[in-house]
N, C-alpha and C positions, 0 to 999 in steps of 0.2 A: 453607633445606636447609644441615644442617651438611656436613662436607668429608668424613667417612667414607660417609655416606649417597650423595653426590655422586660419589664414586669408584666406589662401588660399581655406581650406576646406568650410569656413564661404560662402566665395564668389561664390562656386559651388553650394551649397545648396540655395543660393539667385537667382542664374539664372535657376536652376531648376524649382522653384517655381515662378517665376517674372511673371507680369501681360503681357499679350500677349501670354504665354504659355500654351498649352491645360490643363496641370494638373492645371494652377492656375483658370483656367475659372471653372473646375470641382470644385475644391475645393470651389471657391467663391460661386458655387450654392450651395452647401451643407451648409456653411456659413449663406447664406440668407434663407435657409429652416429650419435651427435650429435644423437640426438631429443629428448634431455632425457627427464624423467620427475617424478611426485611419487608416492612409495608410503608409504602408511598402513599400520602393520602392527597390528593390533588392532579388533574392531567390536563396538560395544554401542548401548545407546538413544543416548547422546551421540552418537555416531559417525555414527548413522543420521539424527538430527535435522538435521546440519549437510550431509549429502550430499545432491546434488539430480541428478535424471536418472543417465545412464549405463546400465550393462548388467549384469544377476546373471550372472555366469560360474559360481561354486561349484565349481570343477574343481581337482584336485591342481595343486598348484605345480611350474613346470619353469621353468629359465631361460631356453627357449626361447620359452615361453608368455608371460613377464614381457617379454621383447625385444619380441614380435609386437605386445602390447597397449599397450607404453609409446610405440607409432607414432601412438596418438590423443592428443588433447590432456590429456583428463583425467586425475584421480588413479585408482592403482590401490589397492584395498585389499585386505589379505591378514588370514587367520585371526591369531589370537594367537600361534600356534608358527609361522607363516609357512609352514606345509604345504599350504595350499589359497589360489586367488585368489577372493575372493568377488564383487569389483565392477572393473569397469575404467571409463574414460572417465567418470568421475564429477565433477561439479563439486562444492568442498568451500567451505563457507561459513560460515567462523570470525566470532567476535565481531569486527567492525571496531574495536572501542573497544580492543581489546589493541594495545599499543604494539609496535611493530616497526621494528626498525633496517635490515633489509634493504630493498634498492631493487627488486629485480626482482619480477614477480607470482607466478612460482612460490614462490620464496624466501620473500617475504612471508608467501603462504598457509601455507607450510610451518611457520614459526616460531609463528604464531597457533594452527595445530591444534594443536602441540605442547603449545605453553604452557597450553592450553583443555584437551585431553583426557588431558595427561601421557602420550601415547603416542609412541612412535619413529615419527619420518617422515625419509623419506630421500628426499633431493632431488638429483637429476643436472643439471648445468648444461647447457645447450645450448650456449652460447657460451663458459662459462670454462672448460668439461671437468673439471669437478670434483665429487666428489660431498660432500654434507653432510650431516652427521646432527643430527637435532633430537630433544630430548624435554626435556619441562618447560621450565626456562630454559638448558638445556645447549645449545650448539652447538658442533658439532665437525667440521672439514674433514679427511676423509680423503686423507692424503698417497700417492706414490709408493712401491711396495714398497721401490724401492732408496734412496728418502731415508731410510725407517725404518730398514732394514737398516744402512746408515751410521751412523745415530743410535745404534742399538743396540749396535753393536762398538764405537764409541766410549764409550759408558756402562759397555760390559764393561771396557773398559782403564782409565775411570777407578774402577771398582769394585774391581777388583785392586789398583792404587796404596792405596785406603782398606782393604781388607781386609789389606794388608801392616802400615798402621799400627796397625789394630785388634788384628794378632795379637801384635806386639811389645808393644803396650799391656797385651794380656792376660797374656804370658809375665811383664813386669814385676809384675804384679798377683798372680800366683800366688805369686812368689818374697816379696813383702813379705806376703802373707797366710802362708805358712811362718814368715817371722819374727816375725810378730804386730806390723807396723810400717804397717798401712794407714792412711791419714789419707782423710777423706772429699772431700777432692780428687782423691786417687788414683781413686777410685770414680766422681766425677763426669766424670773425663778419659776413664774407658773406657767410661761410659756416653754419653757425647757422641759417640765414636768409633762405638759400636754403630748410634746414631740416624743418624749420617751414611750407613754403609753400608747400613741398612734404607732409607733414602730412596731411595738409587739401585737398590736392589732393586725398589722398588715402581715407580719409572720404567721398568725394563728389564721387569717382567712387565706394563706397559700395552703397551710396545713389542710384546712377545712376542703379547700377547692381540690388537692390530691386525695381527700380521703372519699369523695363523691358523696352515695347514700351511706356510708359509713360515719359521716362526720354531720349528722344532725344534731346529736346532743352539745357536741363541743359548739356547734353555732348558737345553739339556744343559750349556753354559757356565756358565750362572747357577746350576745345582743343584750343580756340582763346586766354584762357588766359596763357596757361603753355603749350602751345606745344612743346618748345624746353628746359624745365626746365631740366628735367632728363639729358638730354645731356650736359647741360651746366654744372651742378652738377659734371656731370662725368670729364668733361676736367678741372673744377677746380681743383680738386682732384688731377688728373693726373699731372697739373703744381705744385703743392706745397709738394705732399706728401715726406716726407723726403727719401733723397738717401739711397739705401738699404734695404725699408722697405719690410718687406716679403707678406704683403697683397697687390694685386691689388685693383683699385680705386675701382671697383664694391664690392669687399669685405669690403673695406673703408666705403664706402656710406653705406652698410647692418649693419656694424656694428655700425654705428651712430643711423641708423634708429632704431636699438634695444635698445638704449639707452632711460632710462627713461627722463621723461619733464625736470627735476631740473638738470640733468645730459647734456643736451642738453646745456641749458645755462650756464653750467660753462666750460670757455673757456680754462680749465687746461684739461679737459677731450676732449675736440674736439681735441685740438693740440696734445694730447696722441694717438687720434684715426689716427691723420695723421702721426705718428710715431715719434713725438718730445717728448722726454723725460728728466726730471731734467732740464726743461726752469726754468727759474725765471720771469723777467718780460716780458711778450710776445709783448709789445709796443716797446720794446728797442731791438728785437730780429730782425735783417732784414733777408729777405727770396727774392729769385729770382724766377720769374716765367719761367717755359721752354717755353714757349710761345702756346700751344695748342689751347687754347681757344681763343685768339686774332686772330691766323693766321686761324682759322677755319671760321671767319668771312670775309675772304677775299674771292672774287666770284671765282668760278672753280679753287679752287687749291687742287690738289686731296690729299689724306692722304699719300701715299708715298714721296709725295714732304714735307709734311710737317714734317714727320717722318725725312727725309733726313737734314732739315732745325734745327732741333731742337737737333740732334746727333751732327750735324757741329758745333753748335753755344751755344748750352747749355743753354741760357737765353734770354729770349726776347729782354733784352737790348742791347745785343750785335746782336740780328736779326734787329732791328732796327737802330742801328748804322750803319751797313753795308754797303757797297758802292754797286752799281749794278754790279761792276765787283766781288766782293768778292760772291755775291750771284750768281753770273752765274757760278762761280768757283764748285759750289754745284752741285752733282750728278742729272742729270734728270731736271736740270734748264738753260733754253737758256737764251741770252740775250732779248728777248722778255718778257719772264716770271718774270725774274728778276726785270725789270723795272716795270712790272706789280706789283711784290710784294711792291716792293720799295714805288710805288705810292699809292696802296691800304692802307699802314701802315701810309702813310704820312695824306692820307685822313680820316684814324679813328684816328690818333692823333688830328687832328683840331677839329674832331665832338667831340671827348671826352671832350676835354677842353672847348668847348663852351657849351655841356650839363651841366658840372660842373658847369660853372659860370652862368647858368640861373638862 
């Protein structure tokens, strides 16, 4: 299973049992009662073949119902959407040949059922007072809410620091773009900063998912900090990916995100992801922005107009230096919009140089 699919499955698991959901309320009741429990979500012919005995319940799911049924030793089987309790006190008999690193009988059964059926299994430990999720080869132990909130707040503080570094790098890059003095090393440096911010963002999103209804404040902080980071990263790659590169900007960002931490810090690896190969000193290799990122900062400038501008002039430098008359000649741009673009670029240029010198 590749990393993106694994992460998607993990997020789906956490959403299913996040605080505020009925199933989490029921599982927490079982945990507090120290009765233990094994809950399988989903039922099909494969599950039916391994289930033995028990009672057919087939009633609406309620947290109280789950709590009462967990007092019996067997597993509880819920419907695919976890809205109905199908069976209780059922013995599950997965293939014993499936390897398991668990020691307890309940946990060993849960792991084997999850591997065999690829379904979510929730195991509530009677002695260790912990909730463990299994699905496929994924195993994840839920942590206490207070612990997750502490980690989320620490990650937010880290994100704030990295975002400050990214903003500084972007201001510097914008100034270099206006002067047409950008090197490939400058671009790689900013993309590395973007990737670090996006990785911290992904970690915080997992915390938010696991927090469920308790994660609203963390989610608000995250949105405020990195509302447009994904879009800006996309536009940066769109500006600087090598001509004729077979990958789209989204595919390039996905490839960078799949890199290991030490690879992200390797400038040559990032340059290769952008489509540049056989490059020597990246700081000496000049590159030109196509202008997408800067043009998107001009208010009320539609995407078709931005596409027409970049197609007509090819580089941001030529767009900045174009006269109002030359801008007016581009398809879809009249005299009024041409002046607005010219004024917008001038104001942006002044702002960038001011911020760089602060």
